[in-house]
MIPARO-245623 format. One record per residue (C-alpha): residue in one letter; x, y, z. Coordinates in steps of 0.5 Angstrom, whole numbers, plus 500, padded with zeros to 3 digits. Each point is the difference from the previous one (the first is absolute). Layout:
! MIPARO-245623
<'A',<X,Y,Z>>
...
//
This chain:
! MIPARO-245623
<'M',<088,402,703>>
<'S',<502,507,499>>
<'I',<499,505,506>>
<'Q',<496,507,498>>
<'I',<503,504,504>>
<'T',<498,508,499>>
<'K',<504,504,496>>
<'L',<499,508,500>>
<'D',<503,506,497>>
<'S',<501,508,503>>
<'T',<499,502,494>>
<'Q',<492,496,499>>
<'A',<495,506,501>>
<'D',<497,496,505>>
<'F',<506,498,503>>
<'K',<498,502,507>>
<'K',<494,497,500>>
<'S',<502,494,499>>
<'L',<506,501,505>>
<'D',<494,502,505>>
<'T',<497,494,499>>
<'L',<505,495,501>>
<'L',<501,503,506>>
<'A',<494,501,503>>
<'F',<500,495,506>>
<'E',<494,501,505>>
<'A',<501,494,506>>
<'G',<494,502,501>>
<'T',<496,496,506>>
<'D',<497,493,499>>
<'E',<493,500,505>>
<'A',<501,493,502>>
<'I',<507,501,503>>
<'E',<498,507,503>>
<'R',<494,497,504>>
<'A',<504,494,502>>
<'V',<506,503,503>>
<'A',<495,505,502>>
<'G',<498,495,504>>
<'I',<506,496,502>>
<'L',<503,507,503>>
<'A',<494,500,504>>
<'D',<501,493,502>>
<'V',<506,502,502>>
<'K',<499,505,504>>
<'A',<494,498,505>>
<'R',<503,492,501>>
<'G',<509,501,499>>
<'D',<503,493,500>>
<'A',<494,496,499>>
<'A',<498,503,493>>
<'V',<507,500,498>>
<'L',<501,493,501>>
<'E',<493,498,498>>
<'Y',<502,504,493>>
<'T',<507,497,499>>
<'N',<498,493,501>>
<'R',<494,501,495>>
<'F',<504,505,494>>
<'D',<508,496,501>>
<'R',<497,493,501>>
<'I',<504,499,506>>
<'P',<501,492,501>>
<'N',<498,495,505>>
<'G',<493,504,501>>
<'G',<504,507,501>>
<'A',<503,503,506>>
<'A',<498,499,507>>
<'S',<503,508,502>>
<'M',<503,506,497>>
<'A',<506,497,503>>
<'A',<502,495,495>>
<'F',<499,506,494>>
<'D',<506,503,504>>
<'I',<507,498,497>>
<'G',<507,501,506>>
<'Q',<506,503,498>>
<'D',<503,493,500>>
<'E',<496,498,495>>
<'L',<501,506,496>>
<'Q',<508,498,501>>
<'A',<499,493,498>>
<'A',<496,503,493>>
<'L',<507,504,499>>
<'A',<504,493,501>>
<'S',<495,496,497>>
<'I',<501,503,493>>
<'P',<505,500,495>>
<'A',<507,504,501>>
<'A',<499,503,494>>
<'Q',<493,503,501>>
<'R',<503,502,507>>
<'D',<506,503,497>>
<'A',<495,503,496>>
<'L',<495,502,504>>
<'N',<506,503,505>>
<'V',<504,504,495>>
<'A',<492,503,498>>
<'A',<499,502,507>>
<'Q',<506,504,501>>
<'R',<500,504,494>>
<'I',<492,502,502>>
<'R',<503,501,506>>
<'V',<506,504,498>>
<'F',<495,505,495>>
<'H',<495,502,505>>
<'E',<506,501,506>>
<'R',<500,506,495>>
<'Q',<493,502,500>>
<'K',<500,499,508>>
<'Q',<506,505,499>>
<'E',<497,505,498>>
<'L',<493,500,503>>
<'N',<503,503,507>>
<'G',<496,505,504>>
<'F',<503,508,500>>
<'T',<498,505,505>>
<'Y',<503,508,499>>
<'T',<499,505,504>>
<'E',<498,507,498>>
<'P',<503,507,504>>
<'D',<495,500,506>>
<'G',<501,494,501>>
<'T',<494,496,497>>
<'V',<502,492,498>>
<'L',<496,497,495>>
<'G',<502,493,497>>
<'Q',<497,494,498>>
<'K',<502,493,504>>
<'V',<500,494,496>>
<'T',<498,493,504>>
<'P',<499,493,497>>
<'L',<493,497,500>>
<'D',<500,495,507>>
<'R',<496,494,496>>
<'V',<500,498,493>>
<'G',<495,495,495>>
<'I',<504,496,494>>
<'Y',<494,496,496>>
<'V',<505,495,496>>
<'P',<496,495,495>>
<'G',<501,493,501>>
<'G',<498,495,496>>
<'K',<501,499,493>>
<'A',<502,507,499>>
<'A',<506,501,506>>
<'Y',<504,506,499>>
<'P',<507,499,505>>
<'S',<502,508,497>>
<'S',<494,502,502>>
<'V',<502,498,507>>
<'L',<506,504,499>>
<'M',<498,506,497>>
<'N',<495,501,505>>
<'A',<503,497,507>>
<'I',<506,504,499>>
<'P',<498,508,499>>
<'A',<496,498,506>>
<'H',<506,497,504>>
<'V',<505,506,498>>
<'A',<494,505,502>>
<'G',<500,498,506>>
<'V',<494,496,500>>
<'Q',<500,496,507>>
<'E',<495,495,498>>
<'I',<499,497,494>>
<'I',<495,495,499>>
<'M',<500,496,493>>
<'V',<493,496,498>>
<'V',<500,496,495>>
<'P',<495,494,497>>
<'T',<502,493,500>>
<'P',<495,497,496>>
<'D',<499,491,501>>
<'G',<505,503,507>>
<'V',<506,500,494>>
<'K',<505,504,502>>
<'N',<505,504,495>>
<'Q',<508,499,503>>
<'M',<502,506,497>>
<'V',<496,504,502>>
<'L',<500,498,507>>
<'A',<507,501,499>>
<'A',<500,507,497>>
<'A',<497,501,507>>
<'A',<505,498,504>>
<'I',<504,505,495>>
<'A',<497,506,501>>
<'G',<498,499,507>>
<'V',<493,499,500>>
<'T',<498,500,509>>
<'R',<494,496,498>>
<'V',<497,495,494>>
<'I',<493,498,501>>
<'T',<497,495,494>>
<'I',<494,503,499>>
<'G',<498,504,494>>
<'G',<494,504,496>>
<'A',<495,504,503>>
<'Q',<500,498,507>>
<'A',<508,501,501>>
<'V',<498,507,496>>
<'A',<495,501,507>>
<'A',<504,497,505>>
<'L',<506,504,498>>
<'A',<496,506,500>>
<'H',<495,499,506>>
<'G',<504,496,504>>
<'T',<497,493,503>>
<'E',<502,496,507>>
<'T',<507,498,498>>
<'I',<501,505,494>>
<'Q',<501,507,502>>
<'P',<498,505,494>>
<'V',<506,503,496>>
<'D',<501,508,499>>
<'K',<501,498,493>>
<'I',<498,494,494>>
<'V',<505,499,494>>
<'G',<500,496,495>>
<'P',<497,496,494>>
<'G',<494,496,499>>
<'N',<494,497,496>>
<'A',<494,505,499>>
<'Y',<497,498,507>>
<'V',<506,502,503>>
<'A',<500,506,496>>
<'A',<493,502,502>>
<'A',<502,498,507>>
<'K',<505,505,501>>
<'R',<496,506,496>>
<'R',<494,499,505>>
<'V',<505,500,506>>
<'F',<504,506,498>>
<'G',<499,505,506>>
<'I',<500,496,505>>
<'V',<507,497,498>>
<'G',<505,504,494>>
<'I',<501,496,494>>
<'D',<505,499,495>>
<'M',<496,501,493>>
<'I',<495,496,496>>
<'A',<504,497,495>>
<'G',<497,499,493>>
<'P',<503,494,495>>
<'S',<507,501,498>>
<'E',<503,504,494>>
<'I',<507,502,497>>
<'L',<501,505,495>>
<'V',<506,500,495>>
<'I',<503,505,497>>
<'C',<505,499,495>>
<'D',<505,503,495>>
<'G',<500,494,496>>
<'T',<507,498,502>>
<'T',<498,494,504>>
<'D',<500,493,499>>
<'P',<492,499,498>>
<'D',<500,494,504>>
<'W',<503,504,506>>
<'V',<493,504,500>>
<'A',<496,495,498>>
<'M',<502,496,506>>
<'D',<499,506,504>>
<'L',<493,501,497>>
<'F',<498,493,502>>
<'S',<503,501,508>>
<'Q',<494,504,501>>
<'A',<495,497,495>>
<'E',<501,492,504>>
<'H',<498,503,506>>
<'D',<492,500,498>>
<'E',<495,502,494>>
<'L',<499,506,502>>
<'A',<508,502,501>>
<'Q',<502,506,495>>
<'A',<507,501,496>>
<'I',<500,505,495>>
<'M',<506,502,495>>
<'L',<502,507,498>>
<'C',<504,500,495>>
<'P',<501,505,493>>
<'D',<504,495,495>>
<'A',<494,496,497>>
<'D',<505,495,498>>
<'Y',<502,498,506>>
<'I',<493,500,502>>
<'A',<499,494,495>>
<'R',<506,497,503>>
<'V',<498,500,508>>
<'A',<493,497,496>>
<'A',<503,495,498>>
<'S',<504,498,506>>
<'I',<494,499,504>>
<'E',<497,495,494>>
<'K',<507,496,500>>
<'L',<500,500,508>>
<'L',<494,499,502>>
<'P',<499,494,500>>
<'T',<506,499,504>>
<'M',<495,502,506>>
<'P',<498,496,506>>
<'R',<495,505,501>>
<'Q',<498,502,492>>
<'D',<493,499,501>>
<'T',<500,506,505>>
<'I',<506,504,496>>
<'R',<496,499,494>>
<'T',<493,503,503>>
<'S',<503,505,503>>
<'L',<504,503,494>>
<'T',<494,498,496>>
<'D',<495,504,504>>
<'R',<504,506,504>>
<'G',<507,500,496>>
<'A',<503,504,494>>
<'L',<506,502,496>>
<'V',<500,508,499>>
<'K',<502,504,494>>
<'V',<503,506,502>>
<'R',<503,507,497>>
<'D',<506,499,504>>
<'M',<503,499,507>>
<'E',<498,507,503>>
<'E',<492,497,498>>
<'A',<501,494,503>>
<'C',<501,503,506>>
<'A',<495,505,499>>
<'I',<496,494,501>>
<'A',<503,497,504>>
<'N',<498,505,506>>
<'S',<493,499,498>>
<'I',<500,493,501>>
<'A',<503,501,507>>
<'A',<502,492,499>>
<'E',<502,497,507>>
<'H',<506,497,497>>
<'L',<504,503,493>>
<'E',<506,499,497>>
<'I',<503,504,495>>
<'S',<505,496,496>>
<'A',<504,504,497>>
<'E',<507,502,498>>
<'D',<501,506,504>>
<'P',<494,499,506>>
<'Q',<501,506,505>>
<'Q',<498,504,494>>
<'W',<494,497,500>>
<'A',<498,500,507>>
<'D',<502,506,501>>
<'K',<493,503,497>>
<'I',<496,494,503>>
<'R',<495,503,507>>
<'H',<496,494,501>>
<'A',<502,493,500>>
<'G',<499,495,507>>
<'A',<508,498,497>>
<'M',<504,502,495>>
<'F',<506,494,497>>
<'L',<505,503,497>>
<'G',<504,497,493>>
<'R',<499,494,497>>
<'F',<503,496,505>>
<'S',<495,502,506>>
<'S',<495,495,499>>
<'E',<494,501,504>>
<'S',<500,493,503>>
<'L',<507,502,504>>
<'G',<495,505,503>>
<'D',<495,496,502>>
<'Y',<506,495,504>>
<'C',<506,503,502>>
<'C',<502,507,497>>
<'G',<498,503,507>>
<'P',<495,505,499>>
<'N',<493,497,501>>
<'H',<496,497,496>>
<'V',<493,502,503>>
<'L',<497,505,496>>
<'P',<496,504,497>>
<'T',<495,498,494>>
<'S',<494,503,496>>
<'R',<503,506,499>>
<'T',<501,501,507>>
<'A',<507,502,499>>
<'R',<498,507,499>>
<'F',<498,501,507>>
<'S',<504,494,504>>
<'S',<506,497,502>>
<'P',<503,493,500>>
<'L',<501,497,508>>
<'G',<505,502,504>>
<'V',<502,502,507>>
<'Y',<495,507,500>>
<'D',<495,495,500>>
<'F',<501,497,506>>
<'Q',<501,507,503>>
<'K',<497,506,502>>
<'R',<500,507,501>>
<'S',<499,503,507>>
<'S',<500,508,500>>
<'I',<504,504,505>>
<'I',<498,506,502>>
<'H',<504,504,507>>
<'V',<498,507,500>>
<'S',<503,505,504>>
<'E',<498,505,503>>
<'A',<502,506,496>>
<'G',<496,495,494>>
<'A',<494,500,504>>
<'Q',<500,508,500>>
<'T',<501,499,492>>
<'L',<496,494,497>>
<'G',<494,501,506>>
<'R',<498,506,496>>
<'I',<500,497,494>>
<'A',<496,494,502>>
<'A',<496,505,504>>
<'E',<498,504,493>>
<'L',<499,494,496>>
<'A',<496,496,505>>
<'Y',<496,506,502>>
<'G',<499,500,492>>
<'E',<498,493,500>>
<'G',<494,501,505>>
<'L',<505,497,506>>
<'Q',<499,503,505>>
<'A',<504,496,506>>
<'H',<506,498,495>>
<'A',<501,507,499>>
<'R',<499,500,508>>
<'S',<505,495,501>>
<'A',<505,503,496>>
<'E',<499,508,503>>
<'L',<501,496,507>>
<'R',<506,500,500>>
<'L',<502,506,497>>
<'K',<503,505,505>>
<'A',<497,507,503>>
<'Q',<501,506,496>>
//
């Protein structure tokens, strides 16, 4: 069956409208989900462990009549280490190498995030102190959608940042534990693993229960119920982001093997039907070759139905005037993953302002970044790369201002502050500053 992927040309009069229509995605809110999540959050806040236990037994179909207490959901460090020892050596080695590369990259972020102070001539000291969060929660999907790589990407930056307690929640539908996920937790330095999931896990992390201390921030992907719950608890705790469907944008000059580009498009399209894969290229003949590769390779993919739907509904092959225009369009799209598959990728990378992650050169497949390059794979989606950044050490730290005003400094600053405060009608502010002034 031939695949009907959208083909656009930037010279067409309606190009911008067509592209905007293709890019449009609003997660929206499912009222039934919102009502269910609101009820679960309120119930967990009110009843604590009893509610979490009830929902987990029901939603995750815990066998043997369900767990009798929350203690049954805790996985100790011994079990994590046993899981690490139980997986095949090749998997264990891959996790260890990926973890080391992720740690090395994020250690560099920490070095760049040190606080600072400076002293003014009158002795006033100003600066900024950087401190880690005390406790964070990491949500990891369970069941068929189990991602050990997400454990590494979320836990390691928190660990590098200096977070003392990292609590991971992961659902185990039908009581099945994913050993690679547990092994990744062991490698990444997760403090505590609790086999709960869904909105009830988010509620427990945000509000705390009898056995779970509340966290300062919740990170990690989840289904629509998890996303709705994270949205609702924001403000009580911090969150990383509300992620939309995965997306890839490939800028290609026509020099890369078209099979490689087709497979790179597949790599995101296989996530789910709403994922988006787009290619921009100035060479019409090359675009035709990529289309032919898509037709040839799609039947070989185990997830071909998902890929087909994704490419048909939200994918596109776009003919542009030149690589300059491709970069301009890429900045407008602000994709989660941007591949620049060209002879001299750096010259085009210099023109990119908005992208979650940039993969430069034909050997830099996006899939490498998902697992083991080192930079984080938790990236802004749905054009939020215009104002958001990849998950990093900075997401697990906060900054406090340091203000140590000298007596001499108070004489100057006090008069300025009092003048502004009187102008705003805030007399107590003004008097507070004036009390520090020496009598003239």
